[in-house]
C-alpha positions as CSV (number, residue, x, y, z in Angstrom):
1,M,28.4,-22.1,10.4
2,P,27.9,-25.7,10.6
3,A,25.8,-27.2,8.3
4,N,23.3,-28.3,10.4
5,R,22.9,-25.1,12.4
6,D,19.8,-23.1,12.1
7,R,19.9,-20.2,10.0
8,F,17.6,-17.2,10.3
9,V,16.5,-14.1,8.5
10,I,14.7,-10.9,9.5
11,G,12.1,-8.9,7.8
12,V,11.9,-5.2,8.1
13,D,7.9,-3.8,7.1
14,F,7.6,-0.2,7.2
15,G,3.8,0.8,7.6
16,T,2.1,3.9,7.4
17,L,2.7,4.7,11.3
18,S,5.5,2.4,12.3
19,G,7.9,0.1,11.4
20,R,8.1,-3.7,12.1
21,A,10.8,-6.2,12.6
22,L,10.5,-9.9,12.4
23,V,13.0,-13.1,12.9
24,V,12.4,-16.2,11.0
25,R,14.0,-19.5,10.9
26,A,14.6,-20.1,7.6
27,N,14.0,-23.7,6.4
28,D,10.5,-23.7,7.7
29,G,9.2,-19.7,8.9
30,Q,9.1,-20.0,12.1
31,E,8.1,-16.6,13.4
32,L,10.5,-16.2,16.6
33,G,10.4,-12.6,17.5
34,A,9.1,-9.1,16.2
35,G,9.8,-5.5,16.9
36,E,8.1,-2.4,16.6
37,F,8.7,0.9,16.5
38,E,6.6,3.8,15.8
39,Y,7.6,7.0,14.0
40,P,8.1,9.8,16.0
41,H,6.6,12.2,13.4
42,G,3.8,10.0,12.2
43,V,2.0,11.0,9.2
44,I,2.8,15.0,8.4
45,D,-0.6,16.4,7.1
46,A,-1.0,19.4,9.3
47,Q,2.0,21.4,9.8
48,L,5.6,21.2,8.7
49,P,7.7,20.0,11.6
50,V,10.3,23.2,11.3
51,T,8.3,26.0,10.7
52,G,4.9,24.9,11.9
53,E,3.7,26.2,8.3
54,R,0.2,25.1,7.8
55,L,-0.1,22.2,4.7
56,P,-3.0,22.2,2.3
57,S,-5.6,19.8,2.1
58,E,-4.5,16.3,0.8
59,W,-0.8,17.0,1.9
60,A,0.7,13.7,3.7
61,L,4.6,14.1,4.5
62,Q,7.0,11.6,6.6
63,D,10.6,12.4,7.9
64,P,12.9,9.6,6.6
65,E,14.6,10.0,9.8
66,D,11.8,8.0,11.6
67,Y,12.5,5.3,9.3
68,V,16.2,4.6,10.6
69,E,15.4,4.8,13.7
70,V,13.2,1.7,13.1
71,L,16.4,0.0,12.2
72,R,18.2,1.2,15.3
73,H,15.0,-0.1,17.6
74,A,12.7,-2.5,16.2
75,V,15.3,-5.1,14.8
76,P,17.3,-5.3,18.1
77,E,13.8,-5.7,20.1
78,A,13.3,-8.2,17.5
79,L,15.8,-10.1,17.6
80,A,15.7,-9.7,21.5
81,A,12.7,-11.1,21.6
82,A,13.7,-14.5,19.7
83,G,16.5,-15.0,21.6
84,V,18.8,-15.6,18.4
85,D,22.7,-14.6,18.4
86,P,23.1,-11.7,15.3
87,G,26.0,-14.0,13.8
88,D,23.1,-16.6,12.9
89,V,21.3,-14.1,10.9
90,A,21.9,-14.9,7.3
91,G,20.4,-11.9,5.8
92,I,17.7,-9.2,5.9
93,G,15.1,-7.3,3.4
94,T,12.4,-4.6,4.1
95,D,9.4,-3.4,2.5
96,F,7.5,-0.3,2.2
97,T,4.5,1.4,1.7
98,S,4.1,3.0,-2.1
99,C,4.4,5.2,-3.6
100,T,6.2,6.9,-0.7
101,I,8.8,8.6,-2.2
102,L,11.4,11.3,-1.5
103,P,14.0,13.8,-3.6
104,T,17.4,13.5,-2.5
105,T,21.1,14.1,-3.5
106,V,23.2,12.3,-5.6
107,D,24.5,10.5,-2.9
108,G,21.1,9.6,-1.3
109,T,20.7,12.4,1.3
110,P,17.1,13.4,1.9
111,L,16.6,17.2,0.8
112,C,14.8,17.5,4.2
113,Q,18.1,16.9,5.7
114,L,19.8,19.9,4.3
115,D,19.6,23.1,6.5
116,Q,18.3,25.6,4.0
117,L,16.0,22.9,3.0
118,R,14.1,21.8,5.7
119,D,11.6,24.4,5.5
120,R,10.2,23.7,1.9
121,P,7.4,21.5,1.7
122,H,8.6,19.9,-1.4
123,A,11.7,18.6,0.4
124,W,10.2,15.8,2.6
125,V,9.0,12.4,1.9
126,K,5.6,11.9,0.2
127,L,3.9,9.6,1.7
128,W,1.7,7.2,-0.3
129,K,-1.6,9.0,0.5
130,H,-0.5,12.2,-0.1
131,H,-3.0,13.0,-2.9
132,A,-2.7,16.6,-3.7
133,A,-1.1,16.5,-7.2
134,Q,-4.6,14.8,-9.0
135,P,-4.2,18.2,-11.3
136,Q,-0.9,16.3,-12.0
137,A,-2.0,13.3,-12.4
138,D,-5.0,14.3,-14.5
139,R,-2.2,15.8,-16.8
140,V,0.1,12.8,-17.3
141,T,-3.0,10.5,-17.7
142,E,-4.5,12.8,-20.5
143,V,-0.8,13.4,-22.5
144,A,-0.5,9.6,-22.3
145,A,-4.1,9.6,-23.8
146,E,-3.3,12.5,-26.8
147,R,0.1,10.6,-27.5
148,G,-1.5,6.9,-27.8
149,E,1.4,5.6,-25.4
150,P,1.2,2.0,-25.5
151,W,1.9,1.3,-21.6
152,L,-1.2,3.8,-20.5
153,A,-3.5,0.7,-21.3
154,R,-1.6,-1.6,-18.8
155,Y,-2.6,1.0,-15.9
156,G,-6.1,0.6,-16.5
157,G,-6.3,3.7,-18.5
158,R,-5.5,5.7,-15.9
159,I,-2.2,7.1,-14.0
160,S,-3.2,7.8,-10.0
161,S,-1.9,11.0,-7.8
162,E,-0.5,8.5,-5.5
163,W,2.4,7.6,-8.5
164,A,5.9,8.8,-8.7
165,F,5.7,11.3,-12.3
166,A,2.6,13.1,-10.7
167,K,3.9,13.8,-7.5
168,A,7.1,14.8,-9.3
169,L,5.6,17.0,-11.3
170,Q,3.8,19.1,-8.4
171,V,7.4,19.7,-7.2
172,L,8.2,21.1,-10.2
173,D,5.2,23.4,-10.8
174,E,4.8,24.9,-7.6
175,D,9.0,24.7,-6.2
176,P,10.8,25.0,-9.4
177,Q,14.1,25.6,-7.9
178,L,13.8,22.9,-5.5
179,Y,13.1,20.5,-8.4
180,E,16.1,21.1,-9.5
181,R,18.0,20.1,-6.3
182,I,17.0,16.8,-7.1
183,D,19.7,14.1,-8.1
184,R,17.2,11.2,-7.2
185,W,13.5,11.1,-6.6
186,I,13.2,7.6,-5.2
187,E,11.2,5.1,-3.2
188,A,11.9,4.7,0.1
189,A,11.3,0.9,-0.5
190,D,14.8,1.6,-2.4
191,W,16.5,4.5,-0.6
192,I,16.2,2.4,3.0
193,V,17.7,-0.6,1.0
194,W,20.4,2.2,0.2
195,Q,20.8,3.0,3.5
196,L,21.5,-0.5,4.7
197,C,24.0,-1.5,1.8
198,G,25.1,1.7,0.5
199,R,24.3,1.2,-2.9
200,E,21.5,2.6,-4.9
201,V,19.6,-0.5,-6.6
202,R,15.7,0.0,-7.5
203,N,13.3,-2.8,-7.6
204,A,11.3,-4.2,-10.4
205,C,8.0,-4.1,-8.5
206,S,8.3,-0.1,-7.3
207,A,9.5,1.1,-11.1
208,G,6.8,-1.2,-12.8
209,Y,3.7,-0.2,-10.6
210,K,4.5,3.2,-9.7
211,A,6.9,4.7,-12.4
212,A,5.8,3.4,-15.7
213,Y,8.6,0.9,-16.2
214,Q,7.0,-1.4,-18.9
215,D,9.3,-3.8,-21.5
216,G,12.6,-2.7,-20.1
217,K,12.2,1.0,-20.1
218,Y,10.7,4.0,-18.6
219,P,8.1,6.6,-20.8
220,S,10.0,8.0,-23.7
221,R,11.6,11.8,-23.5
222,E,9.2,13.2,-25.8
223,Y,6.5,12.3,-23.4
224,F,7.9,13.5,-20.5
225,A,8.5,16.8,-22.5
226,A,5.3,16.8,-23.6
227,L,4.2,17.2,-19.6
228,D,6.6,20.4,-19.7
229,R,9.8,20.8,-21.2
230,R,11.7,21.0,-18.0
231,F,10.7,17.5,-17.4
232,A,11.8,16.2,-20.0
233,D,15.2,14.4,-18.6
234,F,12.9,13.4,-15.4
235,A,13.7,9.9,-15.9
236,A,17.4,9.5,-17.5
237,D,18.4,12.3,-14.7
238,K,16.5,11.4,-11.6
239,L,15.3,8.2,-12.1
240,A,18.7,6.0,-12.9
241,A,19.8,3.4,-11.6
242,S,19.9,-0.3,-12.3
243,L,16.8,-2.6,-11.7
244,A,16.7,-5.5,-9.9
245,P,14.3,-8.3,-9.6
246,L,12.3,-9.2,-6.8
247,G,14.5,-11.6,-4.6
248,G,17.5,-10.9,-5.6
249,R,20.7,-9.2,-3.5
250,A,21.3,-5.7,-3.6
251,G,24.3,-5.5,-1.9
252,S,25.7,-6.5,2.0
253,L,24.7,-4.8,5.2
254,T,27.0,-1.7,5.6
255,A,29.2,-1.4,9.0
256,R,26.8,1.5,9.6
257,A,23.7,-0.2,9.1
258,A,25.6,-3.0,10.8
259,A,25.9,-0.9,13.9
260,W,22.8,0.6,13.5
261,T,20.7,-2.9,13.5
262,G,23.5,-5.0,15.9
263,L,23.9,-7.5,12.8
264,P,26.6,-8.9,11.2
265,E,28.7,-6.6,8.9
266,G,28.4,-8.3,5.3
267,I,25.3,-9.8,5.7
268,P,23.2,-10.3,2.0
269,V,20.5,-7.3,1.9
270,S,17.7,-8.0,-0.5
271,V,16.0,-5.8,-3.5
272,G,13.5,-3.9,-2.1
273,N,9.9,-4.6,-2.4
274,V,6.0,-2.8,-2.1
275,D,4.3,-4.1,1.5
276,A,1.1,-5.9,-0.4
277,H,3.1,-7.3,-3.2
278,V,6.0,-8.9,-0.9
279,T,3.1,-10.4,1.1
280,V,2.5,-12.5,-1.9
281,P,4.8,-15.3,-1.1
282,A,4.1,-15.1,2.8
283,A,0.4,-16.1,2.1
284,Q,1.9,-18.8,-0.7
285,A,0.1,-17.4,-3.6
286,T,2.5,-17.4,-6.4
287,D,0.5,-19.8,-8.5
288,A,-1.9,-17.8,-11.0
289,G,-5.3,-16.9,-9.9
290,Q,-4.6,-16.4,-5.9
291,M,-5.6,-12.9,-5.2
292,V,-4.2,-11.3,-2.0
293,A,-6.1,-8.5,-0.2
294,M,-3.6,-7.1,2.0
295,M,-6.3,-5.1,4.2
296,G,-5.3,-2.1,7.0
297,T,-5.6,1.7,6.5
298,S,-6.2,0.8,2.7
299,T,-6.7,-2.6,0.7
300,C,-3.8,-3.6,-1.9
301,L,-5.5,-6.4,-4.3
302,V,-2.4,-8.6,-6.2
303,M,-2.4,-11.8,-7.9
304,V,0.1,-13.5,-10.2
305,G,-1.0,-14.3,-13.9
306,D,0.2,-16.7,-16.8
307,E,-1.2,-13.9,-19.6
308,L,-1.1,-10.3,-20.1
309,A,-4.4,-8.7,-19.7
310,E,-5.4,-5.1,-19.4
311,I,-8.4,-3.9,-17.2
312,P,-9.7,-0.4,-17.2
313,G,-9.4,1.0,-13.8
314,M,-6.0,-1.4,-12.4
315,C,-3.3,0.2,-10.8
316,G,-1.2,-1.8,-13.3
317,V,0.0,-4.9,-14.5
318,V,4.0,-5.8,-14.5
319,R,6.0,-8.5,-15.9
320,G,8.0,-9.6,-12.9
321,G,6.0,-7.2,-10.5
322,L,5.3,-10.1,-8.1
323,I,7.1,-13.0,-9.4
324,P,9.9,-13.1,-11.6
325,D,9.1,-13.8,-15.2
326,R,5.5,-14.0,-14.2
327,W,2.7,-11.3,-14.8
328,G,1.5,-9.3,-11.7
329,Y,-1.5,-7.5,-11.2
330,E,-2.6,-4.7,-8.7
331,A,-5.9,-3.0,-7.9
332,G,-6.7,-1.2,-4.5
333,Q,-8.9,1.2,-2.6
334,S,-7.6,4.1,-0.8
335,G,-9.6,3.6,2.7
336,V,-10.9,0.8,4.4
337,G,-9.7,1.2,7.7
338,D,-9.0,4.6,8.0
339,I,-13.0,5.0,7.0
340,F,-13.9,3.0,10.0
341,A,-11.5,4.7,12.0
342,W,-12.8,8.1,10.8
343,F,-16.5,7.1,11.7
344,V,-15.7,6.4,15.3
345,E,-13.6,9.5,15.8
346,H,-16.1,11.7,14.5
347,G,-19.5,9.8,14.0
348,V,-20.1,7.7,17.7
349,P,-21.7,9.1,20.8
350,P,-20.4,9.1,24.5
351,A,-22.8,6.6,25.5
352,Y,-21.7,4.1,23.0
353,H,-18.2,4.6,24.5
354,E,-19.1,4.1,28.3
355,R,-21.1,0.7,26.8
356,A,-18.1,-0.4,25.3
357,G,-16.1,0.0,28.0
358,E,-18.5,-1.4,30.6
359,Q,-18.4,-4.4,28.2
360,G,-14.6,-4.8,27.9
361,L,-14.5,-3.8,24.7
362,G,-13.1,-1.4,22.4
363,I,-15.3,0.4,20.4
364,H,-15.0,-0.9,16.9
365,E,-15.5,-4.5,18.5
366,Y,-18.6,-3.1,20.6
367,L,-19.7,-1.7,17.5
368,T,-19.0,-4.8,15.4
369,S,-21.1,-6.9,17.9
370,L,-23.8,-4.5,17.7
371,A,-23.8,-4.6,13.5
372,D,-23.2,-8.0,13.2
373,R,-27.1,-8.9,14.6
374,Q,-28.4,-7.3,11.9
375,A,-29.7,-9.1,8.7
376,V,-28.4,-8.0,5.8
377,G,-29.9,-4.8,4.3
378,E,-32.3,-4.1,7.5
379,H,-30.5,-0.9,8.0
380,G,-31.8,0.2,4.7
381,L,-28.3,2.1,3.8
382,V,-26.0,1.9,0.9
383,A,-22.2,3.7,1.4
384,L,-19.5,4.5,-1.6
385,D,-16.2,3.8,-0.1
386,W,-14.4,7.3,-1.4
387,W,-13.7,9.1,1.9
388,N,-9.7,8.9,0.9
389,G,-10.7,9.0,-3.2
390,N,-11.2,6.0,-5.3
391,R,-8.0,4.3,-6.4
392,S,-9.6,0.8,-8.7
393,L,-11.6,1.7,-11.0
394,L,-12.3,5.2,-11.4
395,V,-8.6,6.3,-10.5
396,D,-10.0,9.5,-9.1
397,H,-8.6,10.9,-5.4
398,E,-11.0,13.8,-5.7
399,L,-13.8,11.7,-5.3
400,T,-15.8,11.6,-2.1
401,G,-17.7,9.3,0.3
402,V,-21.4,9.3,0.3
403,L,-24.2,7.3,2.4
404,V,-27.3,7.2,1.2
405,G,-30.6,6.4,3.1
406,M,-30.4,7.8,6.5
407,T,-33.4,8.8,8.6
408,L,-34.3,9.8,12.3
409,A,-33.7,6.1,13.0
410,T,-30.5,5.5,11.8
411,R,-28.0,4.2,14.3
412,P,-24.4,4.2,14.4
413,E,-24.4,0.7,14.1
414,D,-25.8,0.8,11.2
415,I,-24.0,3.3,9.6
416,Y,-20.4,1.5,10.4
417,R,-22.2,-2.1,9.1
418,A,-23.0,-0.1,5.9
419,L,-19.5,1.4,5.6
420,I,-18.2,-2.2,6.1
421,E,-20.5,-3.6,3.2
422,A,-18.9,-0.2,1.2
423,T,-15.7,-1.4,1.3
424,A,-16.4,-5.1,0.4
425,F,-18.9,-3.7,-2.0
426,G,-15.3,-1.7,-3.6
427,A,-13.5,-5.0,-3.4
428,R,-16.2,-6.9,-5.5
429,T,-16.1,-4.1,-8.2
430,I,-12.5,-5.4,-8.3
431,L,-13.0,-8.7,-8.7
432,D,-15.8,-8.5,-11.5
433,A,-13.3,-6.3,-13.4
434,F,-10.7,-9.4,-13.3
435,G,-13.6,-11.3,-14.0
436,R,-14.5,-9.7,-17.2
437,A,-11.3,-9.8,-18.8
438,G,-10.8,-13.3,-18.3
439,L,-8.8,-13.4,-15.2
440,A,-10.0,-16.3,-12.9
441,V,-9.9,-15.3,-9.4
442,D,-9.2,-19.1,-8.1
443,G,-9.1,-17.7,-4.2
444,F,-9.1,-14.8,-2.3
445,I,-6.6,-15.0,0.7
446,A,-6.9,-12.2,3.2
447,T,-4.0,-10.2,4.7
448,G,-3.3,-7.7,7.5
449,G,-5.1,-6.3,10.4
450,L,-8.8,-6.0,9.6
451,P,-9.0,-9.9,8.9
452,A,-9.1,-10.6,12.6
453,N,-12.6,-9.1,12.7
454,R,-14.6,-11.8,12.1
455,P,-17.9,-10.3,11.5
456,L,-16.5,-8.1,9.4
457,M,-14.7,-11.1,7.3
458,Q,-18.0,-12.8,7.2
459,I,-19.3,-9.9,5.3
460,Y,-16.6,-9.7,2.7
461,A,-17.1,-13.7,1.8
462,D,-21.0,-13.1,1.5
463,V,-20.4,-9.8,-0.7
464,L,-17.9,-11.7,-2.8
465,N,-20.0,-14.9,-2.6
466,R,-16.3,-16.9,-2.5
467,P,-14.8,-18.5,0.4
468,I,-11.8,-16.7,1.8
469,S,-8.7,-17.8,3.3
470,L,-6.0,-16.0,5.7
471,L,-2.7,-15.8,5.7
472,E,-1.1,-17.1,9.0
473,S,0.7,-14.6,10.3
474,S,-0.1,-11.3,12.2
475,Q,3.1,-9.8,10.0
476,G,2.7,-11.0,6.3
477,P,4.9,-8.2,4.9
478,A,7.7,-8.9,7.4
479,L,7.5,-12.4,6.6
480,G,7.4,-11.8,3.2
481,S,10.3,-9.6,3.4
482,A,11.9,-12.5,5.4
483,I,11.3,-14.6,2.6
484,H,12.9,-12.7,-0.2
485,A,15.9,-12.4,2.4
486,A,16.1,-16.0,2.3
487,V,16.3,-16.2,-1.3
488,A,18.7,-13.4,-1.4
489,A,21.3,-15.1,0.9
490,G,21.0,-18.5,-1.3
491,I,19.2,-20.6,1.5
492,H,16.0,-21.3,-1.2
493,A,16.7,-21.1,-5.0
494,D,13.7,-19.0,-5.6
495,I,10.5,-17.6,-4.3
496,G,8.6,-20.2,-5.1
497,Q,10.5,-22.7,-3.1
498,A,11.0,-20.3,-0.4
499,A,7.3,-19.6,-0.3
500,A,6.4,-23.3,-0.2
501,R,8.9,-23.8,2.7
502,M,8.0,-20.7,5.1
503,G,4.9,-19.4,4.0
504,K,1.6,-19.7,6.2
505,R,-1.7,-19.9,5.0
506,R,-5.4,-21.7,6.0
507,D,-7.6,-22.2,3.4
508,R,-11.5,-21.4,3.3
509,V,-11.7,-20.3,7.1
510,Y,-14.9,-17.7,6.1
511,V,-17.6,-19.4,3.8
512,P,-20.5,-17.9,2.1
513,D,-24.3,-17.7,3.4
514,R,-25.9,-18.2,0.2
515,G,-29.3,-16.5,1.6
516,H,-27.0,-13.7,2.6
517,A,-25.1,-13.9,-0.8
518,E,-28.4,-13.4,-2.5
519,A,-29.5,-10.2,-0.6
520,Y,-26.1,-8.7,-0.8
521,D,-26.5,-9.2,-4.7
522,R,-29.8,-6.6,-4.6
523,L,-27.8,-4.1,-2.3
524,Y,-24.7,-4.4,-4.6
525,A,-27.3,-3.5,-7.7
526,V,-28.0,-0.3,-5.8
527,Y,-24.1,0.1,-5.2
528,A,-23.3,-0.3,-8.7
529,R,-25.8,2.5,-9.6
530,L,-24.5,4.7,-7.0
531,H,-20.6,4.0,-8.5
532,D,-21.6,4.9,-12.2
533,Y,-24.0,7.9,-11.2
534,F,-21.2,9.9,-8.8
535,G,-17.9,8.0,-10.5
536,R,-18.5,8.5,-14.1
537,D,-21.7,10.0,-15.4
538,S,-21.8,13.1,-12.9
539,R,-18.1,13.1,-11.3
540,E,-17.8,16.2,-11.5
541,L,-20.1,17.0,-8.6
542,M,-17.3,15.8,-6.4
543,R,-15.3,18.3,-7.8
544,Q,-17.5,21.1,-7.1
545,L,-17.4,20.5,-3.8
546,Q,-13.7,20.2,-3.3
547,E,-13.2,23.8,-5.6
548,I,-15.6,25.4,-3.2
549,R,-13.9,24.1,0.2
550,A,-10.7,25.0,-0.9
551,R,-12.1,28.7,-2.0
552,A,-13.7,28.8,1.9
553,A,-10.0,27.7,3.1
554,V,-8.3,30.5,1.1
555,D,-11.1,33.6,2.1
556,A,-11.3,32.3,5.5
């Protein structure tokens, strides 16, 4: 390739419902074309595709073949939209939701693709929001605390039901024969890289945040044996593989993957990554103190730090988890956009939909416009944002939503605004925890689909009482994956340099209103009391309701 010829890289972002590919010019980050492919099977949470077997509550599975279909469709579509010669593409990078994890054979074949196992629910991919492993997560935490495991504090003192150990233990508890068939228990982020380059390479981000890989090792065999004697060799047998740093080259594109994508065989494939985490360089947040909020169906908040701090209720702190050789912090909220979608689907009367249509607005836009006319606190409501459990700070996916203050005068727009505010309050609890730990949050950068909603983001700025900057790309994770691809291809020396050249950020887009911020302080005090009452002092109340619901489902 001539030295003065433009070079391009591709980032592929595997989300909850679809995969998106983005063609990016490597020298300056210009986005030239995108493609998207919706997963044909979507989220499998009602019944198993093969048998129609009804799945229990809190299950969320996926079909790994959907991910390969993204490579077959979205990448060629992005290339065509960009008008780029595939021969000018220098590398490809990918990211995934996490912990989205699957069991495979030793050669990477998913167990759900074996004819004799397709009717076994535990053979399928467990999506990040598969929360049915809460009892196992409790055991993972309790045994670690009893043994005084030093790594537990780096995960805020509690391990989530979303993470790798709890989901694997659920398989062992409920289908031990299938557990014995598992050769590899692997993040989808690493599995898709395996499909692209033909090599199993585990990324440091997923292993660190989701599988307690700390200081160069997984927890000890003795710890795993204390969970269950059959689980003693879990890490050695099913997680065994080399770990690679972010921005590294996992391998070269195979002939098979080249045929899927239309890309040249042999180009570099970068090490896999997690969707929120890979967005850090896209938002030019590689310096300490710049918090990135990936806001969509859920919210993941990540930040680079120079020092180690152990924060109760955090998802994790991992050296090399965001940027090689530096500490990376992660926290999150299990439900944000999902909560708004739930309310629109189940709580808005037909007349509102009709009026939205008459004004040429989507129902979310219409409700937002009505809610935006209110003064802070006018609706008299406070909600707890736990419709999908609590990821941080309480780390309990059996917690459920709360709405306080309803009267016969309460309107849909009142509830909608209260739900927006609840998610902002949830984010504030996380930022407050960082502050108590002595970690300064100097900047807050919003990314994802929700920041396009101006009234919503103004509420966040007022609740957090800080300016909010925006990532200037609608494809933040895909851009981040493209940045990693550029580093893996040797176009840029490291992630920091690539972020400076290819990242995009617009500062102080939303600035807090002082009067609104003071009013929200009063509402937040109510939220905090409810948070501690239902989440700490009386958290068993919600579990009792869950048990009653489960018993009723069995009786039915």
